[in-house]
PDB file of N, H, CA, C and O in Angstrom:
ATOM      1  N   MET A   1     -51.913  21.631  14.200  1.00  0.00           N
ATOM      2  CA  MET A   1     -49.973  20.942  13.631  1.00  0.00           C
ATOM      3  C   MET A   1     -50.159  21.013  11.670  1.00  0.00           C
ATOM      4  O   MET A   1     -50.880  20.840  10.688  1.00  0.00           O
ATOM      5  N   SER A   2     -48.958  21.379  12.164  1.00  0.00           N
ATOM      6  H   SER A   2     -48.372  21.520  12.961  1.00  0.00           H
ATOM      7  CA  SER A   2     -48.190  21.141  10.868  1.00  0.00           C
ATOM      8  C   SER A   2     -47.437  19.964  10.364  1.00  0.00           C
ATOM      9  O   SER A   2     -46.980  18.997  10.973  1.00  0.00           O
ATOM     10  N   LYS A   3     -47.418  20.288   9.073  1.00  0.00           N
ATOM     11  H   LYS A   3     -47.789  21.074   8.579  1.00  0.00           H
ATOM     12  CA  LYS A   3     -47.138  18.638   8.423  1.00  0.00           C
ATOM     13  C   LYS A   3     -45.350  18.385   9.237  1.00  0.00           C
ATOM     14  O   LYS A   3     -44.900  17.311   9.638  1.00  0.00           O
ATOM     15  N   LYS A   4     -44.856  19.352   9.261  1.00  0.00           N
ATOM     16  H   LYS A   4     -45.221  20.224   8.936  1.00  0.00           H
ATOM     17  CA  LYS A   4     -43.111  19.171  10.031  1.00  0.00           C
ATOM     18  C   LYS A   4     -43.366  18.597  11.036  1.00  0.00           C
ATOM     19  O   LYS A   4     -42.494  17.763  11.278  1.00  0.00           O
ATOM     20  N   ASP A   5     -44.418  18.634  12.017  1.00  0.00           N
ATOM     21  H   ASP A   5     -45.126  19.311  11.821  1.00  0.00           H
ATOM     22  CA  ASP A   5     -44.552  18.008  13.430  1.00  0.00           C
ATOM     23  C   ASP A   5     -44.566  16.828  12.950  1.00  0.00           C
ATOM     24  O   ASP A   5     -43.664  16.078  13.322  1.00  0.00           O
ATOM     25  N   ASN A   6     -45.455  16.380  12.110  1.00  0.00           N
ATOM     26  H   ASN A   6     -46.187  16.990  11.808  1.00  0.00           H
ATOM     27  CA  ASN A   6     -46.109  14.906  12.368  1.00  0.00           C
ATOM     28  C   ASN A   6     -44.992  14.632  11.106  1.00  0.00           C
ATOM     29  O   ASN A   6     -45.551  13.916  10.275  1.00  0.00           O
ATOM     30  N   ALA A   7     -43.718  14.934  10.722  1.00  0.00           N
ATOM     31  H   ALA A   7     -43.263  15.516  11.397  1.00  0.00           H
ATOM     32  CA  ALA A   7     -43.110  14.083  10.283  1.00  0.00           C
ATOM     33  C   ALA A   7     -42.417  12.869  10.772  1.00  0.00           C
ATOM     34  O   ALA A   7     -42.073  12.802  11.952  1.00  0.00           O
ATOM     35  N   PRO A   8     -42.120  11.602   9.672  1.00  0.00           N
ATOM     36  CA  PRO A   8     -41.741  10.684  10.552  1.00  0.00           C
ATOM     37  C   PRO A   8     -40.068  10.535  11.052  1.00  0.00           C
ATOM     38  O   PRO A   8     -39.139  10.686  10.259  1.00  0.00           O
ATOM     39  N   MET A   9     -39.895  10.230  12.425  1.00  0.00           N
ATOM     40  H   MET A   9     -40.650  10.107  13.069  1.00  0.00           H
ATOM     41  CA  MET A   9     -38.106  10.835  12.630  1.00  0.00           C
ATOM     42  C   MET A   9     -37.023   9.934  11.508  1.00  0.00           C
ATOM     43  O   MET A   9     -37.232   8.724  11.589  1.00  0.00           O
ATOM     44  N   PRO A  10     -36.100  10.253  10.658  1.00  0.00           N
ATOM     45  CA  PRO A  10     -35.283   9.556  10.397  1.00  0.00           C
ATOM     46  C   PRO A  10     -34.876   7.926  10.799  1.00  0.00           C
ATOM     47  O   PRO A  10     -34.845   7.447  11.933  1.00  0.00           O
ATOM     48  N   ALA A  11     -34.516   7.106   9.249  1.00  0.00           N
ATOM     49  H   ALA A  11     -34.541   7.496   8.328  1.00  0.00           H
ATOM     50  CA  ALA A  11     -33.888   6.054  10.252  1.00  0.00           C
ATOM     51  C   ALA A  11     -32.960   5.940  10.563  1.00  0.00           C
ATOM     52  O   ALA A  11     -31.973   6.328   9.939  1.00  0.00           O
ATOM     53  N   SER A  12     -32.944   5.064  12.206  1.00  0.00           N
ATOM     54  H   SER A  12     -33.746   4.749  12.713  1.00  0.00           H
ATOM     55  CA  SER A  12     -31.326   5.302  13.518  1.00  0.00           C
ATOM     56  C   SER A  12     -30.436   4.043  12.750  1.00  0.00           C
ATOM     57  O   SER A  12     -30.989   2.993  12.424  1.00  0.00           O
ATOM     58  N   SER A  13     -29.358   4.238  12.573  1.00  0.00           N
ATOM     59  H   SER A  13     -28.909   5.092  12.838  1.00  0.00           H
ATOM     60  CA  SER A  13     -28.695   2.940  12.253  1.00  0.00           C
ATOM     61  C   SER A  13     -28.404   2.472  13.406  1.00  0.00           C
ATOM     62  O   SER A  13     -27.195   2.311  13.568  1.00  0.00           O
ATOM     63  N   ALA A  14     -29.329   2.077  14.627  1.00  0.00           N
ATOM     64  H   ALA A  14     -30.311   2.208  14.496  1.00  0.00           H
ATOM     65  CA  ALA A  14     -29.524   1.183  15.716  1.00  0.00           C
ATOM     66  C   ALA A  14     -29.661  -0.349  14.556  1.00  0.00           C
ATOM     67  O   ALA A  14     -28.852  -1.157  15.013  1.00  0.00           O
ATOM     68  N   GLY A  15     -30.161  -0.792  13.663  1.00  0.00           N
ATOM     69  H   GLY A  15     -30.818  -0.136  13.292  1.00  0.00           H
ATOM     70  CA  GLY A  15     -30.582  -1.916  12.879  1.00  0.00           C
ATOM     71  C   GLY A  15     -29.129  -2.833  12.287  1.00  0.00           C
ATOM     72  O   GLY A  15     -28.905  -4.041  12.363  1.00  0.00           O
ATOM     73  N   LEU A  16     -28.348  -1.797  11.729  1.00  0.00           N
ATOM     74  H   LEU A  16     -28.530  -0.816  11.667  1.00  0.00           H
ATOM     75  CA  LEU A  16     -26.784  -2.103  11.767  1.00  0.00           C
ATOM     76  C   LEU A  16     -26.251  -2.427  12.744  1.00  0.00           C
ATOM     77  O   LEU A  16     -25.622  -3.485  12.761  1.00  0.00           O
ATOM     78  N   LEU A  17     -26.319  -1.794  13.617  1.00  0.00           N
ATOM     79  H   LEU A  17     -26.830  -0.934  13.603  1.00  0.00           H
ATOM     80  CA  LEU A  17     -25.777  -2.153  14.896  1.00  0.00           C
ATOM     81  C   LEU A  17     -25.839  -3.813  14.973  1.00  0.00           C
ATOM     82  O   LEU A  17     -25.157  -4.708  14.474  1.00  0.00           O
ATOM     83  N   THR A  18     -26.950  -3.777  15.812  1.00  0.00           N
ATOM     84  H   THR A  18     -27.504  -3.050  16.218  1.00  0.00           H
ATOM     85  CA  THR A  18     -27.013  -5.015  16.048  1.00  0.00           C
ATOM     86  C   THR A  18     -27.194  -6.174  15.420  1.00  0.00           C
ATOM     87  O   THR A  18     -27.378  -7.240  16.007  1.00  0.00           O
ATOM     88  N   PHE A  19     -27.137  -5.982  13.777  1.00  0.00           N
ATOM     89  H   PHE A  19     -26.987  -5.116  13.300  1.00  0.00           H
ATOM     90  CA  PHE A  19     -26.280  -6.808  12.657  1.00  0.00           C
ATOM     91  C   PHE A  19     -24.883  -6.861  12.792  1.00  0.00           C
ATOM     92  O   PHE A  19     -24.541  -7.924  12.274  1.00  0.00           O
ATOM     93  N   PHE A  20     -24.149  -6.415  13.112  1.00  0.00           N
ATOM     94  H   PHE A  20     -24.427  -5.552  13.532  1.00  0.00           H
ATOM     95  CA  PHE A  20     -22.518  -6.214  12.952  1.00  0.00           C
ATOM     96  C   PHE A  20     -22.249  -6.802  14.189  1.00  0.00           C
ATOM     97  O   PHE A  20     -21.075  -7.063  14.451  1.00  0.00           O
ATOM     98  N   ASN A  21     -23.628  -7.201  15.450  1.00  0.00           N
ATOM     99  H   ASN A  21     -24.581  -6.988  15.237  1.00  0.00           H
ATOM    100  CA  ASN A  21     -22.871  -7.007  16.535  1.00  0.00           C
ATOM    101  C   ASN A  21     -23.119  -8.703  17.430  1.00  0.00           C
ATOM    102  O   ASN A  21     -22.746  -9.233  18.477  1.00  0.00           O
ATOM    103  N   GLU A  22     -24.378  -9.206  15.679  1.00  0.00           N
ATOM    104  H   GLU A  22     -24.681  -8.776  14.829  1.00  0.00           H
ATOM    105  CA  GLU A  22     -24.275 -10.741  16.707  1.00  0.00           C
ATOM    106  C   GLU A  22     -23.001 -11.619  16.231  1.00  0.00           C
ATOM    107  O   GLU A  22     -22.446 -11.464  15.143  1.00  0.00           O
ATOM    108  N   GLU A  23     -22.725 -12.313  16.949  1.00  0.00           N
ATOM    109  H   GLU A  23     -23.176 -12.439  17.833  1.00  0.00           H
ATOM    110  CA  GLU A  23     -21.736 -14.092  16.436  1.00  0.00           C
ATOM    111  C   GLU A  23     -22.506 -14.725  15.434  1.00  0.00           C
ATOM    112  O   GLU A  23     -23.600 -15.269  15.580  1.00  0.00           O
ATOM    113  N   THR A  24     -21.916 -14.620  14.530  1.00  0.00           N
ATOM    114  H   THR A  24     -21.027 -14.179  14.411  1.00  0.00           H
ATOM    115  CA  THR A  24     -21.521 -16.022  13.274  1.00  0.00           C
ATOM    116  C   THR A  24     -20.704 -17.315  14.086  1.00  0.00           C
ATOM    117  O   THR A  24     -19.917 -17.500  15.014  1.00  0.00           O
ATOM    118  N   GLN A  25     -21.434 -18.019  13.104  1.00  0.00           N
ATOM    119  H   GLN A  25     -22.073 -17.869  12.350  1.00  0.00           H
ATOM    120  CA  GLN A  25     -20.681 -19.314  13.490  1.00  0.00           C
ATOM    121  C   GLN A  25     -19.509 -19.308  12.231  1.00  0.00           C
ATOM    122  O   GLN A  25     -19.714 -18.928  11.079  1.00  0.00           O
ATOM    123  N   GLY A  26     -18.714 -19.636  12.575  1.00  0.00           N
ATOM    124  H   GLY A  26     -18.547 -19.945  13.512  1.00  0.00           H
ATOM    125  CA  GLY A  26     -17.273 -19.874  11.681  1.00  0.00           C
ATOM    126  C   GLY A  26     -15.624 -19.284  12.304  1.00  0.00           C
ATOM    127  O   GLY A  26     -15.147 -18.731  13.295  1.00  0.00           O
ATOM    128  N   VAL A  27     -15.169 -19.880  10.864  1.00  0.00           N
ATOM    129  H   VAL A  27     -15.556 -20.329  10.059  1.00  0.00           H
ATOM    130  CA  VAL A  27     -13.234 -19.699  11.745  1.00  0.00           C
ATOM    131  C   VAL A  27     -13.562 -18.126  12.035  1.00  0.00           C
ATOM    132  O   VAL A  27     -14.325 -17.391  11.408  1.00  0.00           O
ATOM    133  N   LYS A  28     -12.679 -17.804  13.286  1.00  0.00           N
ATOM    134  H   LYS A  28     -12.060 -18.402  13.795  1.00  0.00           H
ATOM    135  CA  LYS A  28     -12.324 -16.452  13.781  1.00  0.00           C
ATOM    136  C   LYS A  28     -10.805 -16.056  13.347  1.00  0.00           C
ATOM    137  O   LYS A  28      -9.849 -16.831  13.357  1.00  0.00           O
ATOM    138  N   ILE A  29     -10.786 -14.813  13.000  1.00  0.00           N
ATOM    139  H   ILE A  29     -11.563 -14.184  12.992  1.00  0.00           H
ATOM    140  CA  ILE A  29      -9.553 -14.438  12.617  1.00  0.00           C
ATOM    141  C   ILE A  29      -9.512 -13.239  12.512  1.00  0.00           C
ATOM    142  O   ILE A  29     -10.196 -12.553  11.752  1.00  0.00           O
ATOM    143  N   ARG A  30      -8.069 -12.603  13.863  1.00  0.00           N
ATOM    144  H   ARG A  30      -7.513 -13.160  14.480  1.00  0.00           H
ATOM    145  CA  ARG A  30      -7.338 -11.248  14.144  1.00  0.00           C
ATOM    146  C   ARG A  30      -7.687 -10.687  12.914  1.00  0.00           C
ATOM    147  O   ARG A  30      -7.946 -11.300  11.878  1.00  0.00           O
ATOM    148  N   PRO A  31      -7.675  -9.387  13.112  1.00  0.00           N
ATOM    149  CA  PRO A  31      -7.360  -9.015  11.215  1.00  0.00           C
ATOM    150  C   PRO A  31      -5.781  -8.306  11.491  1.00  0.00           C
ATOM    151  O   PRO A  31      -5.105  -7.900  10.546  1.00  0.00           O
ATOM    152  N   GLU A  32      -5.485  -8.255  12.404  1.00  0.00           N
ATOM    153  H   GLU A  32      -6.035  -8.585  13.172  1.00  0.00           H
ATOM    154  CA  GLU A  32      -4.351  -8.339  12.137  1.00  0.00           C
ATOM    155  C   GLU A  32      -3.652  -9.216  11.558  1.00  0.00           C
ATOM    156  O   GLU A  32      -2.524  -8.740  11.430  1.00  0.00           O
ATOM    157  N   ILE A  33      -3.700 -10.260  11.126  1.00  0.00           N
ATOM    158  H   ILE A  33      -4.616 -10.647  11.229  1.00  0.00           H
ATOM    159  CA  ILE A  33      -3.526 -11.593  10.847  1.00  0.00           C
ATOM    160  C   ILE A  33      -3.711 -11.629   9.693  1.00  0.00           C
ATOM    161  O   ILE A  33      -2.848 -11.753   8.825  1.00  0.00           O
ATOM    162  N   VAL A  34      -5.799 -11.439   9.429  1.00  0.00           N
ATOM    163  H   VAL A  34      -6.501 -11.338  10.135  1.00  0.00           H
ATOM    164  CA  VAL A  34      -5.134 -11.285   7.460  1.00  0.00           C
ATOM    165  C   VAL A  34      -4.144 -10.069   6.600  1.00  0.00           C
ATOM    166  O   VAL A  34      -3.775 -10.287   5.445  1.00  0.00           O
ATOM    167  N   VAL A  35      -3.835  -8.968   7.233  1.00  0.00           N
ATOM    168  H   VAL A  35      -4.135  -8.791   8.170  1.00  0.00           H
ATOM    169  CA  VAL A  35      -2.956  -8.166   6.687  1.00  0.00           C
ATOM    170  C   VAL A  35      -1.824  -8.683   6.829  1.00  0.00           C
ATOM    171  O   VAL A  35      -1.118  -8.500   5.837  1.00  0.00           O
ATOM    172  N   ILE A  36      -1.381  -9.209   7.576  1.00  0.00           N
ATOM    173  H   ILE A  36      -1.954  -9.358   8.382  1.00  0.00           H
ATOM    174  CA  ILE A  36       0.182 -10.241   7.644  1.00  0.00           C
ATOM    175  C   ILE A  36       0.470 -10.697   6.783  1.00  0.00           C
ATOM    176  O   ILE A  36       1.433 -10.598   6.022  1.00  0.00           O
ATOM    177  N   GLY A  37      -0.597 -11.403   6.846  1.00  0.00           N
ATOM    178  H   GLY A  37      -1.379 -11.483   7.464  1.00  0.00           H
ATOM    179  CA  GLY A  37      -0.666 -13.274   5.347  1.00  0.00           C
ATOM    180  C   GLY A  37      -0.875 -12.226   3.805  1.00  0.00           C
ATOM    181  O   GLY A  37      -0.466 -12.606   2.708  1.00  0.00           O
ATOM    182  N   SER A  38      -1.463 -11.118   3.992  1.00  0.00           N
ATOM    183  H   SER A  38      -1.796 -10.809   4.883  1.00  0.00           H
ATOM    184  CA  SER A  38      -1.965 -10.298   2.882  1.00  0.00           C
ATOM    185  C   SER A  38      -0.251  -9.981   2.311  1.00  0.00           C
ATOM    186  O   SER A  38       0.355 -10.460   1.353  1.00  0.00           O
ATOM    187  N   ILE A  39       0.228  -8.847   3.487  1.00  0.00           N
ATOM    188  H   ILE A  39      -0.265  -8.457   4.265  1.00  0.00           H
ATOM    189  CA  ILE A  39       1.730  -7.969   2.462  1.00  0.00           C
ATOM    190  C   ILE A  39       2.710  -9.554   2.846  1.00  0.00           C
ATOM    191  O   ILE A  39       3.788  -9.623   2.256  1.00  0.00           O
ATOM    192  N   SER A  40       2.426 -10.483   3.575  1.00  0.00           N
ATOM    193  H   SER A  40       1.550 -10.427   4.054  1.00  0.00           H
ATOM    194  CA  SER A  40       3.476 -11.966   2.723  1.00  0.00           C
ATOM    195  C   SER A  40       3.159 -12.450   1.200  1.00  0.00           C
ATOM    196  O   SER A  40       3.921 -13.162   0.546  1.00  0.00           O
ATOM    197  N   LEU A  41       2.151 -12.044   0.831  1.00  0.00           N
ATOM    198  H   LEU A  41       1.531 -11.466   1.362  1.00  0.00           H
ATOM    199  CA  LEU A  41       1.915 -13.069  -0.094  1.00  0.00           C
ATOM    200  C   LEU A  41       2.377 -12.180  -0.982  1.00  0.00           C
ATOM    201  O   LEU A  41       3.161 -12.691  -1.782  1.00  0.00           O
ATOM    202  N   ILE A  42       2.147 -10.844  -1.161  1.00  0.00           N
ATOM    203  H   ILE A  42       1.511 -10.429  -0.511  1.00  0.00           H
ATOM    204  CA  ILE A  42       2.077  -9.865  -1.956  1.00  0.00           C
ATOM    205  C   ILE A  42       4.121  -9.920  -2.335  1.00  0.00           C
ATOM    206  O   ILE A  42       4.655  -9.449  -3.339  1.00  0.00           O
ATOM    207  N   ALA A  43       4.789 -10.592  -1.240  1.00  0.00           N
ATOM    208  H   ALA A  43       4.355 -10.975  -0.425  1.00  0.00           H
ATOM    209  CA  ALA A  43       6.458  -9.923  -1.240  1.00  0.00           C
ATOM    210  C   ALA A  43       6.881 -11.176  -1.696  1.00  0.00           C
ATOM    211  O   ALA A  43       7.810 -11.547  -2.414  1.00  0.00           O
ATOM    212  N   VAL A  44       5.998 -11.721  -1.121  1.00  0.00           N
ATOM    213  H   VAL A  44       5.243 -11.421  -0.538  1.00  0.00           H
ATOM    214  CA  VAL A  44       6.602 -13.699  -2.125  1.00  0.00           C
ATOM    215  C   VAL A  44       6.458 -13.339  -3.766  1.00  0.00           C
ATOM    216  O   VAL A  44       7.238 -13.393  -4.716  1.00  0.00           O
ATOM    217  N   SER A  45       5.510 -13.073  -3.652  1.00  0.00           N
ATOM    218  H   SER A  45       4.876 -13.029  -2.880  1.00  0.00           H
ATOM    219  CA  SER A  45       5.149 -12.828  -5.170  1.00  0.00           C
ATOM    220  C   SER A  45       5.734 -11.957  -6.509  1.00  0.00           C
ATOM    221  O   SER A  45       5.800 -12.142  -7.725  1.00  0.00           O
ATOM    222  N   ILE A  46       6.245 -10.552  -5.229  1.00  0.00           N
ATOM    223  H   ILE A  46       6.192 -10.403  -4.241  1.00  0.00           H
ATOM    224  CA  ILE A  46       7.183 -10.052  -6.170  1.00  0.00           C
ATOM    225  C   ILE A  46       8.795 -10.726  -6.044  1.00  0.00           C
ATOM    226  O   ILE A  46       9.540 -10.740  -7.024  1.00  0.00           O
ATOM    227  N   VAL A  47       9.238 -11.315  -4.600  1.00  0.00           N
ATOM    228  H   VAL A  47       8.632 -11.303  -3.804  1.00  0.00           H
ATOM    229  CA  VAL A  47      10.142 -11.885  -4.773  1.00  0.00           C
ATOM    230  C   VAL A  47      10.368 -12.563  -5.650  1.00  0.00           C
ATOM    231  O   VAL A  47      11.519 -12.423  -6.063  1.00  0.00           O
ATOM    232  N   ILE A  48       9.349 -13.803  -6.546  1.00  0.00           N
ATOM    233  H   ILE A  48       8.414 -13.916  -6.211  1.00  0.00           H
ATOM    234  CA  ILE A  48       9.381 -14.693  -7.379  1.00  0.00           C
ATOM    235  C   ILE A  48       9.771 -13.755  -8.516  1.00  0.00           C
ATOM    236  O   ILE A  48      10.906 -13.587  -8.964  1.00  0.00           O
ATOM    237  N   ASN A  49       8.529 -13.117  -8.943  1.00  0.00           N
ATOM    238  H   ASN A  49       7.608 -13.254  -8.579  1.00  0.00           H
ATOM    239  CA  ASN A  49       8.621 -12.530 -10.001  1.00  0.00           C
ATOM    240  C   ASN A  49      10.360 -11.498 -10.813  1.00  0.00           C
ATOM    241  O   ASN A  49      10.745 -11.126 -11.921  1.00  0.00           O
ATOM    242  N   ILE A  50      10.759 -11.472  -9.644  1.00  0.00           N
ATOM    243  H   ILE A  50      10.446 -11.774  -8.744  1.00  0.00           H
ATOM    244  CA  ILE A  50      12.252 -10.766  -9.387  1.00  0.00           C
ATOM    245  C   ILE A  50      13.286 -11.761  -9.849  1.00  0.00           C
ATOM    246  O   ILE A  50      14.243 -11.560 -10.597  1.00  0.00           O
ATOM    247  N   PHE A  51      12.863 -12.996  -9.191  1.00  0.00           N
ATOM    248  H   PHE A  51      12.085 -13.159  -8.583  1.00  0.00           H
ATOM    249  CA  PHE A  51      14.529 -14.471  -9.750  1.00  0.00           C
ATOM    250  C   PHE A  51      13.942 -14.955 -10.244  1.00  0.00           C
ATOM    251  O   PHE A  51      14.254 -16.131 -10.057  1.00  0.00           O
ATOM    252  N   LYS A  52      12.739 -14.881 -11.196  1.00  0.00           N
ATOM    253  H   LYS A  52      12.486 -13.925 -11.348  1.00  0.00           H
ATOM    254  CA  LYS A  52      12.156 -15.699 -12.330  1.00  0.00           C
ATOM    255  C   LYS A  52      12.772 -15.039 -13.939  1.00  0.00           C
ATOM    256  O   LYS A  52      12.419 -15.562 -14.997  1.00  0.00           O
TER     257      LYS A  52
END
């Protein structure tokens, strides 16, 4: 057998998938709300700077 046949297999991403699929405790917020909140905060900041 050659060295190539005994080479270890590359690491899979299964560990990362398992990590990200785990449920954690804490506040759960939908991504849409975070995006809308961020855009609203930016818009309010721009409006305040315009009328300042």
